[in-house]
C-alpha positions, 0 to 999 in steps of 0.5 A: 488546522493547515498551516503554511510553514510546514511541508504537507507529505499527503497520500492520495490513496490506491488510485480511486479518487473517492478513496482519498481521506478528507484532510488529504483533499482539504489539503489539495485544495488549498495548496500552492505547489503540488508536487506528485507521483505522476507516474503512479498517481491517478491524474484524476485525484489533481482535479481538487487542485485549484486553479492557480495551484502550480504542479509538478511531476515528480516523476521528471525531477531530481531529489535536489530539485523536489527538495528546492521546490518545496523548501522556496514554498514554504519560505515564501508562506505558501503551502506546498504538498508532496503527493504520495499514491497510496500511503506515504510510509510504504516506499515512498522516500519521504525520510530522505525528503522530511530529513533534509527539509527537518535540517533547514528548520521547516515542520514537516507532517505526514497524512496517511492514504490507502495503500494499494495492498488495502486497496486490491484487497478490497477489491477481492473481498479478501480479509488478509488474517484470517483464524486458522489460516494465517495472523500475519501480512508480510509486505516487502518487494523482490530484490532488483536495483534496489537491495534488501538484507540477506534475512529478508530475501523472499526465499527466507520470508516465504518460510512463514507462509504467512500472506504475503504482498509484493510491490513494484515486483510484478516484473519479476514474478518468475524469480518471485516464485523460484524463491517463494517454493524454495521457503518450503511452506508455499506449494505450486498449488498456494493460491496467488493473485495479481492486482494491476492498478487496484481500485482505478476504472481500469483495475484487472484481477488475475487469480490463479496459484503459485504455479499458474500467476506467472502464465497468466500475467505473461498472457496480460502483458503486465509489467509494471503496476500491480500488486502481487498477493500470495496466501491461502487466504485467497482461496481458503479451504477451510477457516475457523470462526472468530472467537469474538462473536462466539455465543460461547466466548466471554470479552470485556462487553459481552458474556457468554450464553452459559455464563448468562445463563448460570448467573440468572 
């Protein structure tokens, strides 16, 4: 049930208007005030808003201005939502917003959305964890104006050889390539992909390797709004089949063929 004494932080999904959740769509349709991530959110996702809703582009507002609009709207018993691209749980600044609102005794609720990384993976028909290759996904960003701890430097994370996804970093791709190779687990031949505006109508997918992907990105002049995905799952030479569906594997819902035979 929608509560007007609550500020909702709503994930819009990766861009495709049909990939928004039912709950998120309902909130957008009923909102009196919507503060949306104008630099990243597909404008088509605003078509669900009612005609008299007040729309604010967060890219043009300061932290304090956003807070003030959300607070005043909620105190006036109107429905306010902070409409985030992707999923609010990743690189979204919701923590600082929620903390300040809760200090004023304003309830907050987060509504998840499909993050761009998963939208990008779906667009390439990728399984990000493959038996025999990796069971780990590392989601991060390159250091630039936002610092990262030393233990999270790309060269350190790259030592795992897991699937890696970089947000907000395509403009730093040359630097990322250098750091990936320092980790020792990847080579210049390790598969790499760039997904520009995942699931949007103008989505673009570039495939290559760590050694070739930077050149391809420069040729396409992609400098923002793109995911970087690194790892053997992109173009696996071989992988193991799942044990769950192996006829010789017993689990809580099914006995192996050999075990069935021995009991009959």
